[in-house]
C-alpha positions as CSV (number, residue, x, y, z in Angstrom):
1,M,-38.2,-181.3,-123.3
2,H,-36.0,-184.1,-124.5
3,A,-32.4,-184.2,-122.9
4,M,-30.5,-183.3,-126.1
5,R,-32.7,-180.9,-127.6
6,H,-31.0,-177.4,-128.0
7,L,-31.7,-174.1,-128.7
8,L,-31.6,-174.5,-132.4
9,S,-34.6,-176.6,-132.6
10,R,-37.2,-174.0,-131.4
11,R,-35.5,-171.3,-129.3
12,L,-34.1,-169.7,-132.3
13,A,-37.2,-169.8,-134.8
14,G,-39.3,-167.1,-135.6
15,L,-36.9,-164.3,-135.0
16,I,-37.9,-160.8,-134.8
17,L,-36.0,-157.7,-133.2
18,V,-37.4,-157.0,-129.8
19,A,-36.7,-153.9,-127.5
20,P,-36.9,-154.2,-123.8
21,L,-40.1,-152.5,-122.4
22,A,-38.4,-151.6,-119.0
23,L,-35.5,-149.1,-118.2
24,A,-32.4,-150.9,-119.4
25,G,-29.6,-151.4,-116.7
26,P,-29.4,-151.4,-113.0
27,A,-29.9,-148.4,-110.9
28,R,-26.4,-146.4,-110.4
29,A,-24.9,-147.3,-107.2
30,C,-25.3,-144.5,-104.8
31,C,-22.8,-146.3,-102.4
32,A,-19.7,-146.4,-104.6
33,S,-17.8,-143.1,-103.8
34,P,-15.0,-142.9,-101.3
35,D,-16.4,-140.1,-99.2
36,L,-19.2,-142.0,-97.8
37,A,-18.5,-141.7,-94.2
38,E,-17.7,-137.9,-94.7
39,R,-21.2,-137.4,-96.4
40,V,-23.0,-139.3,-93.3
41,A,-21.0,-137.2,-90.8
42,A,-21.7,-134.1,-92.7
43,A,-25.4,-134.4,-92.8
44,R,-25.6,-135.5,-89.1
45,K,-23.6,-132.4,-88.2
46,A,-26.3,-130.4,-90.2
47,G,-29.2,-131.8,-88.1
48,Q,-30.1,-134.5,-90.4
49,G,-29.1,-137.5,-88.1
50,P,-29.0,-140.0,-86.8
51,Q,-28.3,-142.4,-89.8
52,P,-31.6,-144.6,-89.6
53,A,-29.8,-148.0,-90.9
54,E,-26.1,-149.1,-91.6
55,G,-25.5,-148.4,-95.1
56,A,-28.2,-145.6,-95.4
57,L,-27.1,-142.3,-97.2
58,P,-28.4,-138.9,-97.0
59,L,-30.1,-137.6,-99.9
60,F,-30.3,-134.1,-98.5
61,D,-27.2,-132.6,-97.0
62,G,-28.9,-130.3,-94.7
63,K,-27.4,-127.0,-96.3
64,S,-28.2,-127.2,-100.1
65,L,-29.8,-128.4,-102.9
66,A,-27.0,-130.4,-104.3
67,G,-28.0,-133.9,-106.0
68,W,-31.5,-132.7,-106.8
69,W,-33.1,-131.1,-110.0
70,G,-36.6,-130.3,-111.0
71,A,-39.3,-132.3,-112.9
72,E,-43.2,-132.6,-112.9
73,T,-45.6,-135.4,-113.1
74,E,-43.9,-137.0,-116.4
75,D,-43.1,-140.4,-117.4
76,P,-39.3,-140.8,-116.3
77,R,-39.0,-143.6,-119.3
78,A,-39.3,-140.7,-121.6
79,Y,-36.7,-138.3,-120.2
80,L,-34.3,-140.9,-119.2
81,A,-34.3,-142.0,-122.8
82,L,-33.1,-138.7,-124.1
83,P,-29.7,-138.4,-125.2
84,V,-27.3,-137.5,-122.4
85,E,-26.6,-134.0,-123.6
86,Q,-30.3,-133.3,-123.8
87,L,-31.1,-134.6,-120.5
88,A,-28.5,-132.4,-118.8
89,A,-30.0,-129.5,-120.6
90,K,-33.4,-130.2,-119.3
91,K,-32.0,-130.6,-115.7
92,A,-30.2,-127.4,-116.0
93,R,-33.2,-125.6,-117.1
94,S,-35.3,-126.9,-114.3
95,M,-33.1,-125.3,-111.5
96,A,-34.3,-121.8,-112.2
97,D,-37.8,-122.9,-111.1
98,I,-36.4,-124.9,-108.3
99,Q,-34.6,-121.9,-106.9
100,Q,-37.6,-119.7,-107.0
101,H,-39.9,-122.2,-105.3
102,W,-37.6,-124.2,-103.0
103,R,-35.2,-123.1,-100.3
104,V,-32.8,-124.7,-97.5
105,E,-33.9,-123.2,-94.0
106,A,-32.5,-124.2,-90.5
107,G,-31.5,-127.6,-92.0
108,E,-35.1,-128.2,-93.7
109,L,-36.2,-128.4,-97.3
110,V,-38.9,-125.7,-97.7
111,N,-41.4,-125.5,-100.6
112,D,-43.8,-122.7,-101.1
113,G,-46.5,-125.2,-102.6
114,N,-45.6,-124.4,-106.2
115,G,-43.4,-125.2,-109.0
116,L,-41.7,-128.3,-109.9
117,Y,-40.9,-131.3,-107.7
118,L,-37.5,-131.7,-106.2
119,T,-35.9,-134.9,-107.9
120,T,-32.9,-137.0,-107.3
121,Q,-30.0,-137.0,-109.7
122,E,-29.5,-140.5,-108.9
123,L,-31.6,-143.6,-109.7
124,Y,-32.7,-146.2,-107.5
125,S,-34.0,-149.7,-107.9
126,D,-34.9,-151.7,-104.7
127,F,-34.6,-149.5,-101.5
128,E,-35.7,-148.2,-98.2
129,L,-36.3,-144.7,-97.6
130,W,-36.8,-142.6,-94.6
131,L,-37.7,-138.9,-94.3
132,E,-39.6,-136.4,-92.0
133,Y,-42.3,-134.0,-93.3
134,K,-44.4,-131.2,-91.7
135,T,-47.3,-129.4,-93.7
136,V,-50.1,-127.0,-93.3
137,A,-53.9,-126.9,-93.9
138,L,-54.8,-127.6,-97.6
139,A,-51.7,-128.8,-98.5
140,D,-51.4,-131.5,-101.0
141,S,-48.3,-133.4,-101.4
142,G,-46.6,-137.0,-102.0
143,V,-43.5,-138.9,-102.4
144,Y,-42.7,-140.3,-106.1
145,L,-41.3,-143.8,-106.4
146,R,-38.8,-144.4,-109.4
147,G,-40.4,-141.1,-110.6
148,C,-43.9,-142.4,-110.6
149,P,-46.8,-141.2,-108.3
150,Q,-47.0,-141.8,-105.4
151,V,-47.2,-142.2,-101.7
152,Q,-49.9,-139.8,-100.7
153,I,-49.6,-136.8,-98.1
154,W,-52.2,-134.4,-97.5
155,D,-54.6,-132.5,-95.4
156,T,-56.7,-135.4,-93.7
157,T,-59.0,-132.9,-92.0
158,E,-62.8,-132.5,-93.2
159,A,-62.0,-129.0,-93.7
160,G,-59.5,-129.8,-96.2
161,G,-62.0,-130.6,-98.6
162,K,-60.8,-133.9,-99.8
163,W,-62.4,-136.7,-97.9
164,N,-64.6,-137.5,-101.0
165,I,-61.4,-138.8,-102.7
166,G,-60.0,-140.7,-99.6
167,A,-58.3,-137.9,-97.6
168,D,-60.3,-139.3,-94.6
169,K,-58.6,-142.4,-94.5
170,G,-55.0,-140.6,-93.9
171,S,-51.9,-140.3,-95.4
172,G,-49.3,-142.8,-96.7
173,G,-51.5,-144.9,-99.3
174,L,-50.8,-145.5,-103.0
175,W,-53.5,-143.2,-103.9
176,N,-52.9,-143.4,-107.8
177,N,-53.6,-147.2,-107.8
178,S,-56.8,-148.2,-109.0
179,P,-59.9,-147.9,-106.8
180,G,-60.2,-151.2,-104.7
181,A,-56.4,-152.0,-105.3
182,A,-54.5,-153.0,-102.3
183,G,-52.4,-150.0,-101.0
184,K,-54.6,-147.4,-102.6
185,D,-56.1,-146.5,-99.1
186,P,-53.8,-146.7,-95.8
187,L,-54.6,-149.5,-93.4
188,V,-54.9,-147.0,-90.5
189,K,-54.8,-143.3,-90.1
190,A,-51.6,-142.2,-88.6
191,D,-51.1,-138.5,-89.5
192,K,-50.0,-136.1,-86.7
193,P,-51.7,-132.7,-86.3
194,F,-50.5,-129.8,-88.4
195,G,-47.3,-128.4,-87.1
196,E,-45.8,-131.6,-86.0
197,W,-43.2,-133.8,-88.0
198,N,-44.4,-137.0,-89.5
199,A,-41.9,-139.8,-90.0
200,L,-42.4,-141.8,-93.1
201,R,-40.5,-144.8,-94.0
202,V,-40.9,-146.6,-97.6
203,R,-39.5,-149.9,-98.5
204,M,-39.7,-150.7,-102.2
205,I,-38.8,-154.0,-104.0
206,G,-39.7,-154.4,-107.5
207,E,-43.2,-152.9,-107.5
208,R,-44.0,-154.3,-104.1
209,V,-44.3,-151.0,-101.7
210,S,-44.5,-151.1,-97.9
211,V,-45.1,-147.9,-96.1
212,W,-44.8,-147.0,-92.4
213,L,-46.1,-143.6,-91.1
214,N,-45.2,-142.5,-87.7
215,D,-44.1,-146.1,-87.0
216,A,-47.6,-147.5,-88.1
217,L,-47.8,-150.0,-91.1
218,V,-50.2,-148.1,-93.5
219,V,-49.2,-150.1,-96.8
220,D,-48.3,-153.9,-96.6
221,A,-46.3,-155.0,-99.6
222,A,-48.7,-153.6,-102.0
223,R,-48.1,-153.7,-105.9
224,M,-47.8,-150.2,-107.0
225,E,-49.4,-149.6,-110.4
226,N,-47.9,-147.7,-113.2
227,Y,-49.7,-144.5,-113.5
228,Y,-48.3,-143.4,-116.8
229,D,-49.4,-146.9,-118.5
230,R,-51.2,-149.3,-116.3
231,K,-50.5,-152.0,-118.8
232,L,-46.7,-151.7,-118.2
233,A,-44.5,-152.5,-115.0
234,L,-42.8,-149.9,-113.2
235,P,-39.6,-148.7,-114.5
236,R,-36.8,-151.0,-112.8
237,A,-35.1,-147.9,-111.7
238,G,-35.9,-144.2,-111.3
239,P,-35.6,-141.2,-109.3
240,I,-37.1,-140.2,-105.9
241,Q,-39.4,-137.1,-106.1
242,L,-40.7,-134.7,-103.2
243,Q,-44.1,-133.9,-105.0
244,T,-45.9,-130.6,-103.5
245,H,-48.8,-128.4,-104.7
246,G,-51.5,-126.7,-102.5
247,G,-49.4,-125.4,-99.5
248,E,-46.1,-125.1,-97.9
249,I,-44.4,-128.4,-96.9
250,R,-41.0,-129.0,-95.1
251,W,-38.8,-132.0,-95.4
252,R,-35.8,-133.1,-93.4
253,K,-33.7,-136.2,-92.5
254,V,-34.1,-137.9,-96.1
255,W,-32.1,-141.0,-96.1
256,L,-31.9,-143.8,-98.5
257,R,-30.3,-147.3,-98.3
258,E,-30.2,-149.6,-101.3
259,I,-31.4,-153.3,-100.9
260,P,-29.2,-155.9,-102.1
261,A,-30.5,-158.8,-104.1
262,S,-30.2,-161.5,-101.5
263,E,-32.1,-159.2,-98.8
264,A,-34.6,-158.6,-101.5
265,N,-35.3,-162.2,-102.2
266,A,-35.6,-163.0,-98.5
267,L,-38.0,-160.2,-98.0
268,L,-40.3,-161.3,-101.0
269,A,-40.3,-164.7,-99.7
270,A,-41.0,-163.8,-96.1
271,D,-45.0,-164.1,-96.1
272,A,-44.8,-168.1,-96.9
273,R,-48.2,-168.8,-95.3
274,D,-49.7,-171.9,-96.9
275,Y,-46.5,-172.4,-99.1
276,E,-45.1,-176.1,-98.9
277,P,-41.5,-176.9,-99.8
278,V,-41.7,-179.4,-102.7
279,F,-37.7,-179.7,-102.8
280,D,-35.7,-180.6,-99.9
281,G,-32.5,-179.4,-101.1
282,K,-30.5,-182.7,-100.8
283,S,-32.4,-185.4,-102.6
284,F,-34.9,-186.0,-105.6
285,E,-37.7,-187.1,-103.1
286,G,-41.1,-186.3,-104.5
287,W,-39.6,-185.7,-108.2
288,R,-39.6,-187.8,-111.3
289,G,-37.6,-187.3,-114.8
290,A,-34.3,-186.5,-112.6
291,D,-32.0,-187.9,-115.3
292,G,-29.9,-185.0,-116.6
293,W,-30.4,-183.2,-113.2
294,E,-27.9,-182.8,-110.3
295,I,-28.2,-181.2,-106.7
296,V,-25.5,-178.7,-106.0
297,D,-25.2,-176.6,-102.9
298,G,-28.9,-177.1,-102.1
299,A,-30.3,-176.4,-105.5
300,L,-31.7,-178.4,-108.4
301,R,-29.3,-177.8,-111.5
302,C,-29.5,-178.9,-114.9
303,R,-26.5,-180.8,-115.7
304,K,-24.5,-179.2,-118.8
305,G,-25.1,-180.5,-122.1
306,S,-27.9,-182.4,-120.5
307,G,-31.4,-181.7,-119.2
308,G,-35.0,-182.9,-119.7
309,T,-38.1,-182.2,-117.8
310,I,-37.9,-182.9,-114.0
311,F,-41.4,-182.7,-112.5
312,T,-43.2,-183.0,-109.1
313,Q,-45.1,-186.6,-108.4
314,R,-47.9,-184.5,-107.3
315,E,-50.2,-182.8,-109.6
316,Y,-51.7,-179.2,-109.3
317,G,-54.6,-177.4,-110.6
318,D,-54.7,-173.8,-109.5
319,F,-51.6,-172.7,-107.5
320,S,-48.8,-170.3,-106.8
321,A,-45.2,-171.6,-107.0
322,R,-42.2,-169.5,-105.7
323,F,-38.5,-170.3,-106.2
324,E,-35.1,-168.6,-106.8
325,F,-33.2,-169.2,-109.8
326,L,-29.7,-168.6,-111.2
327,L,-28.7,-168.3,-114.8
328,P,-25.1,-168.7,-116.2
329,P,-24.4,-166.3,-119.2
330,G,-26.8,-167.1,-121.9
331,G,-28.6,-169.8,-119.7
332,N,-31.9,-171.2,-121.1
333,N,-34.5,-173.3,-119.3
334,G,-38.1,-173.3,-118.4
335,V,-40.9,-173.8,-116.1
336,A,-43.1,-176.7,-117.0
337,I,-46.9,-175.7,-116.0
338,R,-49.3,-178.5,-115.6
339,Y,-47.1,-180.8,-117.3
340,P,-48.7,-184.3,-118.2
341,G,-45.4,-186.4,-117.5
342,S,-44.4,-186.8,-120.8
343,G,-43.8,-184.8,-124.0
344,D,-42.5,-181.1,-124.5
345,A,-43.6,-179.1,-121.7
346,A,-44.2,-176.0,-124.1
347,Y,-46.8,-177.9,-126.1
348,A,-48.3,-180.9,-124.1
349,G,-48.5,-179.0,-121.0
350,M,-50.6,-175.9,-120.2
351,C,-47.2,-173.7,-121.2
352,E,-43.5,-173.4,-120.6
353,C,-42.7,-170.4,-118.7
354,Q,-39.5,-169.0,-120.1
355,V,-36.5,-168.9,-117.9
356,I,-33.6,-167.4,-120.0
357,D,-30.9,-164.9,-119.7
358,S,-32.7,-162.7,-122.2
359,E,-30.3,-159.8,-122.2
360,D,-27.4,-161.9,-123.6
361,P,-26.6,-160.7,-127.3
362,R,-27.1,-164.1,-128.6
363,Y,-30.7,-163.8,-128.1
364,A,-31.3,-160.2,-129.5
365,K,-33.5,-161.4,-132.2
366,L,-35.6,-164.1,-130.3
367,D,-39.4,-163.5,-130.8
368,A,-40.8,-161.6,-127.9
369,R,-42.7,-164.6,-126.7
370,Q,-39.5,-166.4,-126.2
371,F,-37.9,-164.1,-123.8
372,H,-37.8,-164.6,-120.0
373,G,-41.0,-165.1,-118.1
374,S,-43.2,-165.5,-121.4
375,A,-45.6,-168.1,-121.8
376,Y,-43.4,-169.8,-124.5
377,G,-44.6,-169.0,-128.1
378,M,-47.9,-167.7,-126.9
379,V,-47.6,-164.4,-124.8
380,A,-44.7,-162.0,-124.3
381,A,-43.7,-161.0,-120.8
382,Q,-42.1,-157.6,-120.2
383,R,-38.3,-157.5,-120.5
384,G,-35.6,-155.7,-118.2
385,Y,-36.2,-157.1,-114.7
386,L,-33.6,-159.9,-114.7
387,R,-30.6,-159.9,-112.4
388,A,-27.3,-160.0,-113.9
389,P,-26.1,-163.8,-114.6
390,G,-24.7,-165.2,-111.6
391,E,-27.3,-163.4,-109.1
392,W,-30.3,-165.3,-107.7
393,N,-33.4,-164.1,-108.8
394,F,-37.0,-164.6,-107.1
395,E,-40.0,-165.5,-109.1
396,Q,-43.7,-166.2,-108.3
397,I,-46.0,-167.9,-110.8
398,T,-49.7,-168.0,-110.1
399,V,-51.9,-170.1,-112.2
400,R,-55.9,-169.7,-112.0
401,G,-58.0,-171.4,-114.4
402,S,-56.6,-170.4,-117.9
403,T,-54.7,-167.7,-116.6
404,I,-51.0,-167.1,-115.6
405,Q,-49.3,-164.3,-113.8
406,V,-45.4,-164.1,-113.5
407,E,-44.0,-161.9,-110.8
408,L,-40.2,-161.6,-111.2
409,N,-37.9,-160.0,-108.5
410,G,-41.3,-158.4,-107.1
411,T,-42.4,-156.9,-110.6
412,R,-45.3,-158.3,-112.5
413,I,-43.8,-159.2,-116.1
414,L,-46.9,-161.5,-117.3
415,D,-50.5,-161.5,-117.0
416,A,-52.2,-163.6,-119.5
417,D,-55.2,-165.8,-120.2
418,L,-54.2,-168.4,-122.4
419,A,-57.8,-169.2,-123.5
420,T,-57.7,-165.8,-125.4
421,V,-54.4,-166.5,-127.5
422,K,-55.1,-166.0,-131.1
423,D,-51.8,-165.3,-132.5
424,A,-49.0,-167.7,-131.5
425,L,-45.5,-168.4,-132.6
426,Y,-46.5,-171.5,-134.3
427,P,-50.0,-172.9,-135.6
428,L,-52.3,-172.8,-132.2
429,E,-53.1,-176.4,-132.4
430,Q,-49.4,-177.1,-131.7
431,F,-50.1,-175.7,-128.3
432,A,-52.6,-178.5,-127.6
433,G,-52.2,-178.5,-123.8
434,R,-52.8,-174.7,-123.1
435,L,-56.2,-175.4,-121.6
436,R,-55.2,-178.4,-119.3
437,T,-56.6,-177.8,-116.1
438,S,-54.2,-179.7,-113.7
439,G,-50.7,-181.4,-114.3
440,H,-47.2,-181.5,-112.7
441,F,-45.0,-178.7,-111.7
442,G,-41.3,-179.0,-113.1
443,F,-38.3,-177.4,-114.8
444,A,-37.6,-178.2,-118.4
445,G,-33.7,-178.3,-118.9
446,H,-32.1,-177.3,-121.9
447,D,-28.6,-178.2,-121.8
448,D,-27.4,-175.2,-119.6
449,P,-26.4,-175.6,-115.8
450,V,-29.5,-173.3,-114.7
451,A,-30.1,-173.9,-111.0
452,F,-33.5,-173.7,-108.8
453,R,-33.6,-173.7,-105.0
454,A,-36.4,-172.7,-102.3
455,V,-39.1,-174.4,-104.5
456,K,-42.6,-173.9,-102.7
457,I,-46.1,-174.2,-103.9
458,R,-49.2,-173.2,-102.6
459,R,-52.5,-174.9,-103.7
460,L,-55.3,-172.2,-104.5
């Protein structure tokens, strides 16, 4: 991208009104009320302790159903889109069913195997969840994450009658994932016998879920699919649900800690096998086209009012790239994929993958193919997963052949094959480089001080 080219040249062309595909807005903070210490102390006194980690809060107080309502297997996007009054009425109606099938007994949540699922009033985005459960023969249960099924809990004996659908492999898997998908079956069988308490720990960042059952890792950062529409990403935020059908189940010691952005980024970047740093945080060594860019606090940053495409000296064919980026309000930039070293990355390269503060009001009428994560002008990414301006985001871009996947903050927002694109924002021949098989990796500055750091690439 030429250094002085600005939004008006192509970023505001072909405008249409686009609504976000994801749940708008962050989760409501469960950690903002002044009585946190009292809540923790009261839960511990009611037999729900100890607190599993600093910052964890009890979802069950050990005495009542306060903070819960009832829902079934239903898309949370639908009921969360209801007007406030209608949602409140739906929750109120559910309580008759909850009171019929759920009770609190000796510091335990008890369900009779029927009825609606206990559902948190609060919504959660990235979190760590701890709970204990105890069930009986023939029971079938699970934990819904952000209102989506599920971490599976069931009778794992042959007599339970469900070995044909995976019960023989144990509990803890993401059973509603597609056959063969990572996470569907647990890595090991770790269930305890009937009558004993099982300890479940779940960590969720974006769509990436890890599960420990009785201290054994049974799901390792697997992507959880959206059961309600597998073409869509999971909602950005949603409730925790305790599902049950088929037999009594008891729950206790239900705690949750929300994971801040900095910790989420570190966890997403933790498995860095075969990823090589391509930016040393202090110089432009290994890069070309640095005019219009600066290094600030260990990050590459486009100079305000300047820019141009900065790119690696090395070329890449198939690869996976990871980096963090920070957007100022309304910030606009891009990732140059298989860039030839000259020309406009969006057209001369395989594509320019958008980096833009899509939720800023000034961009409300952009074409969907111009929002963050999109293969510019060709394929639209799903919206609603950016963090607020001024917060660092984590992104992973994977390119194989003519395909490109974009994962933002742990959620896959783009999965496209550019060889199959038929309808583009401009005549398709204008995107002349979309079938390139190799090229440089870089960032396409568009006048705004967008910053990038921790840039790593793995050849595939």
